[in-house]
C-alpha positions as CSV (number, residue, x, y, z in Angstrom):
1,X,-19.2,-21.7,1.7
2,X,-20.8,-21.3,-1.8
3,X,-21.7,-17.8,-3.0
4,X,-23.9,-16.9,-5.9
5,X,-23.4,-14.1,-8.3
6,X,-24.9,-11.4,-6.0
7,X,-24.4,-12.7,-2.5
8,X,-23.6,-10.3,0.3
9,X,-21.0,-10.8,3.1
10,X,-20.2,-8.9,6.2
11,X,-16.6,-9.1,7.5
12,X,-15.9,-8.3,11.1
13,X,-12.3,-7.1,11.4
14,X,-11.5,-5.7,14.8
15,X,-14.2,-4.8,17.3
16,X,-14.3,-1.2,16.0
17,X,-14.5,-2.0,12.3
18,X,-17.2,-3.7,10.2
19,X,-16.9,-3.9,6.4
20,X,-19.8,-4.9,4.2
21,X,-19.5,-5.8,0.6
22,X,-21.3,-7.5,-2.3
23,X,-19.7,-10.3,-4.3
24,X,-20.0,-10.3,-8.1
25,X,-18.9,-13.2,-10.3
26,X,-15.3,-12.4,-9.7
27,X,-13.2,-13.0,-6.5
28,X,-13.2,-9.3,-5.7
29,X,-15.4,-7.6,-3.2
30,X,-17.2,-4.3,-3.9
31,X,-17.0,-2.2,-0.7
32,X,-16.4,1.3,0.6
33,X,-12.8,0.4,1.5
34,X,-10.5,1.2,-1.5
35,X,-8.0,-1.6,-0.9
36,X,-10.8,-4.2,-1.3
37,X,-11.0,-3.1,-4.9
38,X,-7.4,-4.2,-5.4
39,X,-6.9,-7.2,-3.1
40,X,-8.7,-10.6,-2.5
41,X,-10.3,-11.4,0.8
42,X,-8.6,-13.9,3.1
43,X,-8.5,-17.5,1.9
44,X,-6.6,-20.6,2.9
45,X,-2.8,-20.5,2.4
46,X,-2.8,-16.9,1.2
47,X,0.1,-15.1,2.9
48,X,0.6,-11.7,1.3
49,X,-0.3,-9.6,-1.8
50,X,1.3,-6.5,-3.2
51,X,0.1,-3.9,-5.7
52,X,2.8,-1.6,-7.2
53,X,2.2,1.5,-9.3
54,X,4.7,3.8,-11.0
55,X,4.0,7.4,-11.9
56,X,5.8,10.6,-12.9
57,X,5.9,13.3,-10.3
58,X,7.6,16.7,-10.1
59,X,10.4,15.1,-8.0
60,X,11.0,12.1,-10.3
61,X,9.5,8.7,-10.7
62,X,7.3,7.7,-7.8
63,X,6.8,4.1,-6.8
64,X,3.8,3.3,-4.6
65,X,3.4,-0.1,-3.1
66,X,0.4,-1.3,-1.2
67,X,0.6,-4.5,0.8
68,X,-2.0,-6.8,2.3
69,X,-0.6,-9.3,4.8
70,X,-3.0,-12.1,5.9
71,X,-3.3,-13.5,9.4
72,X,-3.8,-17.1,10.4
73,X,-7.1,-16.2,12.0
74,X,-8.7,-15.0,8.7
75,X,-7.9,-11.2,9.1
76,X,-5.5,-9.0,7.3
77,X,-3.4,-5.8,7.7
78,X,-2.9,-3.3,4.9
79,X,0.1,-1.0,4.6
80,X,1.7,1.1,2.0
81,X,5.0,2.8,1.1
82,X,6.1,5.5,-1.3
83,X,9.5,5.8,-2.8
84,X,10.9,8.5,-5.1
85,X,13.3,6.8,-7.5
86,X,14.8,9.9,-9.1
87,X,14.7,11.7,-12.4
């Protein structure tokens, strides 16, 4: 599939969820789903991506990790974890 600078794609995840987005010149998708601003869409041989952020909180250093695991059928599952590392 070849996409131009402003092509639109509709992604059907599960039966109850449809995501629409607009491709720009990059490999990212602009959509209403926040994790689509961070991660790529499924592609061949892509297994998993992670996004890690560190920030100070009143309880110490907070590490937030967001994961996107890709399925063989072209779908994906997003999950996240938060860890307080200490002061």
